[in-house]
C-alpha positions as CSV (number, residue, x, y, z in Angstrom):
1,X,43.0,146.6,35.1
2,X,40.7,149.4,34.7
3,X,41.5,152.7,33.2
4,X,42.1,154.5,36.5
5,X,44.5,152.0,37.8
6,X,46.6,152.2,34.6
7,X,46.7,156.0,34.9
8,X,47.8,155.7,38.5
9,X,50.6,153.3,37.5
10,X,51.7,155.6,34.8
11,X,51.6,158.6,37.0
12,X,53.8,157.0,39.6
13,X,57.1,158.7,40.1
14,X,60.0,156.5,39.1
15,X,62.1,158.2,41.8
16,X,59.7,157.1,44.6
17,X,59.9,153.6,43.3
18,X,63.7,153.6,43.5
19,X,63.6,155.0,47.1
20,X,61.2,152.2,48.1
21,X,63.5,149.6,46.6
22,X,66.6,151.1,48.4
23,X,64.6,151.2,51.7
24,X,63.7,147.5,51.3
25,X,67.2,146.6,50.4
26,X,68.6,148.4,53.5
27,X,66.1,146.7,55.8
28,X,67.1,143.3,54.3
29,X,70.8,144.1,54.6
30,X,70.3,145.2,58.3
31,X,68.4,142.0,59.0
32,X,71.0,139.9,57.4
33,X,73.8,141.6,59.3
34,X,71.8,141.1,62.6
35,X,71.5,137.4,61.8
36,X,75.2,137.2,61.0
37,X,76.0,138.9,64.3
38,X,73.8,136.4,66.2
39,X,75.5,133.5,64.4
40,X,79.0,134.8,65.3
41,X,78.0,135.4,68.9
42,X,76.7,131.8,69.1
43,X,79.8,130.5,67.5
44,X,82.0,132.6,69.8
45,X,80.2,131.2,72.9
46,X,80.6,127.6,71.6
47,X,84.3,128.2,71.1
48,X,84.7,129.7,74.5
49,X,82.9,126.7,76.0
50,X,85.1,124.3,74.1
51,X,88.2,126.2,75.2
52,X,87.2,126.0,78.9
53,X,86.4,122.3,78.6
54,X,89.8,121.7,77.0
55,X,91.5,123.8,79.7
56,X,89.7,121.9,82.5
57,X,90.7,118.5,80.9
58,X,94.3,119.6,80.7
59,X,94.3,120.7,84.3
60,X,92.7,117.5,85.5
61,X,95.3,115.4,83.5
62,X,98.1,117.5,84.9
63,X,96.8,116.9,88.5
64,X,96.3,113.1,87.8
65,X,99.8,112.8,86.3
66,X,101.3,114.7,89.3
67,X,99.5,112.4,91.7
68,X,100.7,109.3,89.8
69,X,104.2,110.6,89.8
70,X,104.1,111.2,93.6
71,X,102.7,107.7,94.2
72,X,105.4,106.1,92.0
73,X,108.0,108.1,93.8
74,X,106.7,107.1,97.2
75,X,106.5,103.4,96.4
76,X,109.4,103.0,93.9
77,X,111.2,100.5,96.1
78,X,108.2,98.2,96.6
79,X,109.1,95.5,94.1
80,X,112.7,95.5,95.2
81,X,111.7,95.2,98.9
82,X,109.4,92.3,98.0
83,X,112.4,90.5,96.3
84,X,114.8,91.2,99.2
85,X,112.5,90.1,102.1
86,X,113.3,86.4,101.6
87,X,117.0,87.2,101.9
88,X,116.2,89.0,105.2
89,X,114.3,85.9,106.3
90,X,117.2,83.6,105.5
91,X,119.7,85.9,107.4
92,X,117.4,85.8,110.4
93,X,117.2,82.0,110.3
94,X,121.0,81.8,110.0
95,X,121.4,84.1,113.0
96,X,118.7,82.1,115.0
97,X,120.6,78.8,114.5
98,X,122.4,77.8,117.7
99,X,126.1,78.4,117.6
100,X,128.6,77.0,120.1
101,X,131.3,79.4,119.3
102,X,131.5,83.0,118.1
103,X,133.2,83.0,114.7
104,X,133.9,85.6,112.1
105,X,131.2,84.2,109.7
106,X,128.5,84.8,112.3
107,X,129.7,88.3,112.9
108,X,129.8,88.9,109.2
109,X,126.2,87.7,108.8
110,X,125.1,89.9,111.7
111,X,126.7,92.9,110.1
112,X,125.1,92.2,106.7
113,X,121.7,91.7,108.4
114,X,122.1,95.0,110.3
115,X,123.0,96.9,107.1
116,X,120.2,95.4,105.2
117,X,117.6,96.2,107.9
118,X,119.0,99.8,108.1
119,X,118.8,100.3,104.3
120,X,115.3,99.0,104.2
121,X,114.2,101.2,107.1
122,X,115.8,104.2,105.4
123,X,113.5,103.6,102.4
124,X,110.4,103.2,104.6
125,X,110.2,99.5,105.0
126,X,109.2,98.6,108.5
127,X,108.4,95.3,110.3
128,X,104.8,94.7,111.2
129,X,104.5,94.3,115.0
130,X,102.8,91.1,115.7
131,X,103.9,88.9,118.7
132,X,101.8,89.7,121.8
133,X,99.6,92.1,119.9
134,X,95.9,91.7,119.1
135,X,95.3,89.9,115.8
136,X,94.6,92.3,112.9
137,X,93.6,90.7,109.6
138,X,94.9,93.8,107.8
139,X,98.4,93.0,108.9
140,X,98.4,89.4,110.1
141,X,97.6,86.1,108.4
142,X,96.5,83.4,110.9
143,X,98.1,80.1,110.1
144,X,97.1,78.3,113.3
145,X,95.0,78.9,116.4
146,X,95.5,77.5,119.8
147,X,93.7,77.7,123.1
148,X,96.1,78.9,125.8
149,X,95.2,79.4,129.5
150,X,95.8,82.9,130.8
151,X,95.8,84.5,127.3
152,X,92.9,86.5,125.9
153,X,91.4,85.2,122.7
154,X,92.5,86.8,119.4
155,X,96.1,87.5,120.6
156,X,99.1,86.7,118.5
157,X,101.0,83.9,120.2
158,X,103.8,83.2,117.8
159,X,105.2,84.7,114.6
160,X,106.2,82.2,111.9
161,X,107.2,84.8,109.3
162,X,107.6,88.5,109.9
163,X,105.3,90.9,108.0
164,X,106.6,94.1,106.5
165,X,105.0,97.4,105.3
166,X,106.3,100.1,103.0
167,X,105.3,103.5,104.5
168,X,101.5,103.0,104.8
169,X,101.2,100.0,102.3
170,X,101.4,96.4,103.4
171,X,104.2,94.5,101.6
172,X,103.7,91.1,103.2
173,X,101.4,90.0,106.1
174,X,102.9,88.4,109.1
175,X,102.1,84.6,109.4
176,X,101.1,84.0,113.0
177,X,99.5,81.6,115.5
178,X,96.5,83.1,117.3
179,X,94.9,82.3,120.6
180,X,91.3,81.1,120.7
């Protein structure tokens, strides 16, 4: 340092120096506060986004569970109906057997059959129409085919086992003979 510089340093006002330091400190504090505000705003946006995602997930789960509940309610009888269809088949076979006399056993079986059919219909179980209808692979299972004069091809000629559906869902396909 030369002599002039030393004089200048000594002549500096200590009060000015303090003001400069305070001014620098204030600028630094303001910048720090601005950075902190930006961090908090970013964090706030992230938390809002996370909240909205969680809310949307919850709403989707609620809708899915409601839909599953409705499906379970609609088709609650499906397994029972599948178990009871062989009983219905056996009752039909018993009623189809030739009988020379009308006895009380036959009337009892007819009443049981009618009650069972009514109870299943009440729950939405319906017979799949087959005989005389056009073959539909969605509802019919072809066991045999036969060429018959005077009958269009792809027509159901005979039903070996009735098919049933529960509301709009197939429980069991009808086993049929189809014309060629």
